[in-house]
N, C-alpha and C positions, 0 to 999 in steps of 0.2 A: 501495500500500499504504499503510495505516496507522501509524502509528508506535507502537513498543512502550512504553508510558508507565512500566512498572513489570517490572523484572527481578529474577526469584526465584533465591535462591541456596541450599542447604542447607549447613548446616555441621554439626560434631559438637556445637554448642551450641544449635542449631535453624536457623532461617530468616533471612535475611537478604534483605529489600525495598529495593531501591534505587529510588528514584521518580523520575521527570524534574524538573528544576528549572527548564525551561523554558515547558511547556503554562501555563495559566492553573490555579488550585487548584482550579475546580469542574470540569475536567477528569480534575485528578488524584482527586480523591473520588470521582467516577461511576468509572474504572477500578479504582479501588481495591476499591469494593464487589463489582465482578464478579469480580476475581482472588480474594479471599479465600470466595468462594463456589464457585469451582470446585475439583474433586478430592474425593477421599477422605483423610480424615486419621486417623492411629491415634495416639491419647494427646495428652497435653496439650504442647503446641510453643511454646516459648518464641521471641519477633521480633523483630527489631532494625530498624528502619527508617531508612534512609540517607536524608537531604534534598537531599544535595550542596549545591551554592550557594544554595539556596533559602532565605530567611527566614520562619519561621512563628511567628505569635504564639504565649502558651500556649494561646490558644482553639482555633486550628487543630491543635495539636499533640494535645490533648484529642479533636478531632473525628476527625483517622485513628487513634488507639488505639480511640475508640470502633468506629470502622466493622471495623477489626482483632478487636476483639474479640466483636464479634457472632456470628461464629464461635467458638464456645464453647470450642474446644480450643486457641485462639490466646491466647498472653500477651505482650503488648508488654511487652520489657523496658527497650529503651533508644531512645533517637530519637538519633541523628546529625547533626548541619549541619557546615558547612565555614565559616559564617556567625557571627561573634562578635556580640552585642550591643553598643552602645555603651558601657554599664556595665561588661562584660567588658573594652572596649578601655580603658577608662581606668585598671580595676584592672589588667590586664597592665601596661601604661605605668608605673604606679605602682609596680610591685614590680621591673620592670626598671630603674631610675632607680638611679644611682651618686653617692652623696652622701660630700664629705670634712669633716672637723672637724679643724680646727687647736686645737692646746693640750691643754691637762691634762684628763681626766676626775675631777673630785676627790670625797672620800668623800661619799657621800649625793648627787650628781648621776647623773641619768639622761639617756641621748641615745638618742633611738629614731627609727627611719627604716624608710621601706618597701618599701626596695628594699638594695642591697647601700651599705658605707660604710667608707671610709679613714679612719683616724685617724693625725694625724702628730702625735703626741704619746704620753703615759703613760695608762694606766688606774690610777687609784691605788685601794687598799683600799676594798670598800665603795662603788666609782664602778661605773655599769653601764652596758652597752650593749645594746640591742635593735634587732634588725635584722630585716626580711622574707626577709633573702638573706643574703651573704657579710658577715663581719666581717673587716677587715684593721686590722692596728695595727703602725704603724712604730714602736715605741716599747717600753713597758714594760707587761705587760698583768699586773696583780696585782688587777683588781677582777673583776666579775662580767660575762660576756657570754652573751646569747641569740640565737643565728643559726637563723634560718630560723623565728621565732618564730609562723608562720602554717601552721606544720605542713610548710614544706618541707625534708625530711629529707636533700636534697643538698647542704645547706648548708654551710660551713665556715668556722672560724675560724683566723686566724692572727697571729702575732707575731713582732716581733724578738727579745724577751725573755718568754718563756712561762710565769710563775707566777701562775695565777689563781686563785682561792679557788670560782668555780663555772664551769663548763661546760655548758649549754643546747644542744641542738641539737634542734629542731621539737619533739617531745614528750618529750624524753630528758635527762633531768638527771645530772651527775656532782659531785660534791662533791670536790675535790682534795686528797688526804690523804698520808700519807707511805707508803700503799701504791700510790700513781702513780710507782713508780720508773722508767719511762722518761723520766718529766718530771723527778724528781729529778737522774737521770744527762743529761739534753739540755733544758737551757732555753732555748738561743738557735735561734732560725729555725725554729719549731716550728708546725705546723699542726694542729687536732681536725677531727675528719669521724665522720659514724655508720657503724661498719663492721658486720662479720656479727655476727647474732644482737641488730642494735641496741643494739649495744656501742659507746659512745665509744671510738675510738682516734685515735693522735698517730703523726704522721711529720714527717720533715724536710718543709720548705716545696719543697726541689726535687722530692719525689716527687708535689706536685699533680699535675702532669699525667697521672701514671698512675693517681691514685686518682680525679680527678674530669678525666677528657680534656674534657667539653665545656665546661669552664669558662670557656676560653680564648675569645673573640670577633673574635681581631683575623685580618684578612681579606690583608692586606698582605703585603709580603716577596716573597722570590724564592727 
């Protein structure tokens, strides 16, 4: 019996086509051409192509899309793969790095990292920290911090003493004023995060595990 190379599943969002990742690309193209011409379709249907562990070049993805869309009622909305490119791998590695800065971040000085950063010192007024991930300050924060600067809205900012002038998380900004009553009442052991309705919120550091349960990557213990 010939192995089925393409499995089709209907969902509320359209069709999902799971493509075999072990056969040759030529066999896959031939089988896909047959599948999309079978049966009667009513109305425009969105299609997702799942490649599994097959790596396809952009040219090959374009070819698969063109074959599916020959059936004019089908429209490829997404192509998903379990394989990432070397460039994507390098970017993931960069954003997962954890760096440590020892010393005072002085006025006019900017420290910029691609991943997380731990500052063992103070951030003075007009000093600035920019990070692709989380920012942790084991000292006084009195300057400017931008966490998740590449759009990571899950990033947080924590400090032993929390009196920043500006907090930025992802694409959201808060200028600290006298209206930030929680910060006026609680300046020690505080962290900032993006809460409901994309509003920057604050809580005690002890609550980080409840607000961002996936932040910890520790695997040991008993």
